[in-house]
Structure formats: structure tokens, C-alpha cells
C-alpha positions as CSV (number, residue, x, y, z in Angstrom):
1,M,90.5,-5.1,-135.2
2,D,92.4,-3.1,-137.8
3,K,90.9,0.2,-139.0
4,P,89.8,-0.2,-142.7
5,K,91.6,2.0,-145.3
6,W,89.3,4.5,-146.9
7,Q,90.5,6.9,-149.6
8,V,88.9,10.3,-149.9
9,K,88.6,11.2,-153.5
10,S,86.9,14.6,-152.9
11,S,85.5,16.6,-150.1
12,K,83.4,19.7,-150.4
13,I,81.7,21.9,-147.8
14,L,78.1,22.4,-149.0
15,Y,77.0,24.7,-146.2
16,Q,78.7,26.3,-143.2
17,S,77.3,28.5,-140.4
18,K,78.6,29.2,-136.9
19,W,76.6,26.2,-135.7
20,L,77.5,23.5,-138.2
21,S,79.1,22.4,-141.5
22,L,77.6,20.1,-144.1
23,I,80.3,18.2,-145.9
24,H,79.9,16.0,-149.1
25,D,82.7,13.3,-149.4
26,E,83.3,11.0,-152.3
27,V,85.3,8.0,-151.2
28,L,86.8,4.7,-152.3
29,T,85.9,2.0,-149.8
30,P,88.4,-0.7,-148.6
31,E,86.6,-3.0,-151.1
32,N,87.5,-0.6,-154.0
33,K,83.9,0.6,-154.4
34,N,82.8,4.2,-154.8
35,A,80.6,5.7,-152.1
36,T,79.4,9.1,-151.1
37,Y,78.8,10.4,-147.6
38,D,77.1,13.6,-146.4
39,I,78.4,14.5,-143.0
40,I,77.4,17.1,-140.5
41,E,80.2,18.6,-138.3
42,R,79.3,20.3,-135.1
43,K,81.3,21.4,-132.0
44,N,81.5,18.7,-129.4
45,I,79.3,19.1,-126.3
46,A,79.7,18.7,-122.6
47,L,76.8,17.3,-120.6
48,V,76.7,17.7,-116.8
49,I,74.7,15.6,-114.4
50,P,74.3,17.7,-111.2
51,K,73.9,15.4,-108.2
52,L,72.5,17.6,-105.4
53,K,72.3,14.9,-102.8
54,E,72.1,11.1,-102.7
55,N,69.7,10.1,-105.5
56,T,68.6,13.7,-106.3
57,Y,69.6,15.6,-109.5
58,C,69.1,19.0,-111.1
59,M,67.7,19.0,-114.6
60,V,66.7,21.9,-116.9
61,E,63.6,22.3,-118.9
62,Q,63.7,24.5,-121.9
63,Y,61.9,25.1,-125.2
64,R,63.7,23.5,-128.2
65,Y,62.8,25.3,-131.4
66,A,63.9,22.5,-133.7
67,V,61.3,20.1,-132.3
68,D,58.8,22.7,-131.2
69,S,58.6,21.3,-127.8
70,F,59.8,21.7,-124.2
71,S,62.6,19.3,-123.3
72,L,63.6,18.1,-119.9
73,E,67.4,17.4,-119.9
74,F,70.7,17.6,-118.1
75,P,72.6,20.9,-118.6
76,Q,74.6,20.7,-121.8
77,G,76.3,22.9,-124.4
78,F,79.0,23.4,-127.0
79,C,82.6,23.1,-126.1
80,E,84.0,26.5,-127.1
81,D,87.6,25.5,-126.5
82,I,89.8,22.4,-125.9
83,D,89.3,22.1,-122.2
84,T,86.0,20.0,-122.0
85,K,86.0,20.1,-118.2
86,Q,86.0,23.9,-118.1
87,N,83.3,24.0,-120.7
88,A,81.2,21.6,-118.5
89,L,81.7,23.8,-115.5
90,R,80.8,27.0,-117.5
91,E,77.6,25.4,-118.9
92,L,76.5,24.1,-115.5
93,E,76.7,27.6,-114.0
94,E,75.2,29.3,-117.0
95,E,72.1,27.1,-117.0
96,T,71.6,26.3,-113.3
97,G,73.5,29.0,-111.4
98,L,75.5,26.2,-109.6
99,R,79.3,26.0,-109.4
100,A,80.6,22.5,-108.8
101,K,83.6,21.9,-106.6
102,K,83.8,18.3,-107.8
103,L,83.5,17.1,-111.4
104,T,84.0,13.5,-112.4
105,L,84.3,12.3,-116.0
106,L,81.7,9.5,-116.7
107,G,82.4,8.9,-120.4
108,T,82.4,10.1,-123.9
109,F,80.3,9.0,-126.9
110,W,79.5,9.8,-130.5
111,I,76.0,11.4,-130.7
112,S,75.1,9.8,-134.1
113,A,78.1,8.2,-135.7
114,G,76.4,7.5,-139.0
115,F,76.3,11.1,-140.2
116,L,77.4,13.4,-137.4
117,R,80.9,14.3,-136.3
118,Q,80.1,15.4,-132.8
119,K,81.1,13.9,-129.4
120,C,79.4,14.3,-126.1
121,T,81.4,14.1,-122.9
122,V,79.5,13.4,-119.7
123,F,80.4,14.6,-116.3
124,L,78.9,14.1,-112.8
125,A,79.0,17.3,-110.8
126,E,78.8,17.4,-107.0
127,D,79.5,19.7,-104.0
128,F,78.1,23.0,-105.1
129,E,78.3,26.7,-104.3
130,K,76.0,29.4,-105.6
131,G,77.0,31.0,-108.9
132,N,75.2,33.1,-111.4
133,Q,72.8,31.8,-114.0
134,K,73.6,33.4,-117.4
135,L,71.1,32.3,-120.0
136,D,71.7,33.0,-123.7
137,D,69.1,34.1,-126.2
138,T,68.0,30.6,-127.0
139,E,67.4,29.6,-123.4
140,I,64.6,32.0,-122.6
141,G,62.2,30.4,-120.1
142,L,64.7,27.7,-119.0
143,T,63.8,26.4,-115.6
144,N,65.6,24.1,-113.1
145,K,63.8,20.9,-112.0
146,I,64.9,18.8,-109.0
147,L,64.2,15.1,-109.5
148,T,65.1,11.8,-107.9
149,Y,66.8,9.1,-110.0
150,E,63.7,7.0,-110.0
151,K,61.5,9.9,-111.2
152,I,64.0,10.6,-114.0
153,V,63.9,6.9,-115.1
154,K,60.0,6.9,-115.0
155,K,60.0,10.0,-117.2
156,V,62.3,8.3,-119.7
157,T,60.2,5.2,-119.9
158,A,57.0,7.3,-120.2
159,G,58.5,9.3,-123.1
160,K,58.6,12.5,-121.1
161,I,62.4,12.7,-121.3
162,N,63.4,12.1,-124.9
163,N,66.7,14.1,-125.3
164,A,69.2,11.5,-126.6
165,T,72.2,13.0,-124.9
166,T,70.4,13.1,-121.5
167,I,69.3,9.4,-121.9
168,A,72.9,8.4,-122.8
169,G,74.2,10.4,-119.8
170,L,71.8,8.6,-117.6
171,S,73.1,5.3,-118.8
172,F,76.7,6.4,-117.8
173,L,75.3,7.4,-114.4
174,F,73.6,4.0,-114.0
175,T,76.7,2.2,-115.0
176,K,78.8,4.2,-112.5
177,A,76.3,3.4,-109.8
178,K,76.5,-0.3,-110.5
179,S,80.3,-0.4,-110.5
């Protein structure tokens, strides 16, 4: 399928911080109609699924201010530079204190393609050595949780795990296991 031709008539940054930019675009669609889009741009993220042994995984639970709730999720964080794999390894060690000797790319997806320019790259981490946990100011109280695959799936279906990137990462893991 050919990519449609969109013409950007104007683009303006409405807000910018170290975390995100809010952009207002006025465009001409391929059908010659005027349209506006407000887009949030954020750094891409790496999500790591630490497989400790067959069917057993490490997750982290942390307070998420934006939703005023604790969230059980796979370790994840912003990609600070171009090498997504190195970012994944760094984030894993910072949040869990684990250093992976083996890291396998499972896939990449847009987090919310309708309004957000941010990709998530998912990795499976295996074969660990002890590293140093280095939590940042927003990760106070973060704890590691060890769960089986079945327990994780039960928590998703019960609404106890509701972090979208974690659920998407789990689908990549499920797909890999079935292939």
C-alpha cells in the first residue's frame, strides 16, 4: 500500500519540557481537505522482560503519580541515546539490580499512534549477574516482584496489571513462545 501524501501547512510547538513536546500541525490531507492535529512527542522507550528461569519473570511495582496508583509492570524507561539495546540494559540494572548477559529483541510498536510519537522496543533478558540498582527520584519505593507467566496473565485479566506497554510486551512474549 502506498503511503498517502500529506502536506504540512504549518507546525507550531505549543509546549516543550524535558519530558515532552506538544505540537500543533495544520495539514492538507491527500483528499485536499484541511485538518489539524495536536501531537505529543516523547523519547522512545525500551521495555525489558527479565526471564529468571523457565516460566518465571521479574516485574517492578512502583507508584505512578499521573494515575495516583501503584503499577505492576516490566522494567522500562526512556531511550537516552540511539542504542536502544544499551538503554534496555541500563534500565534493567537501574530498576532491578540485574545485568543481563543475553538480550533478545522481541519487537517494536507505537504506544498510541493516534496522537503520540513514541515507540516502545521490547526485549527479553536472560542469564543474569548481580548489578547495582540505581533508582531515580520518581522511583522511590519501587520493589521487584517475581511472578510466573500464568500469574502475570491472571493479573492482567483481573485488571491488576493495566500498564499498556507491559501488556503489549506480554503479547510479544506470548507470540515468541508460540513460534
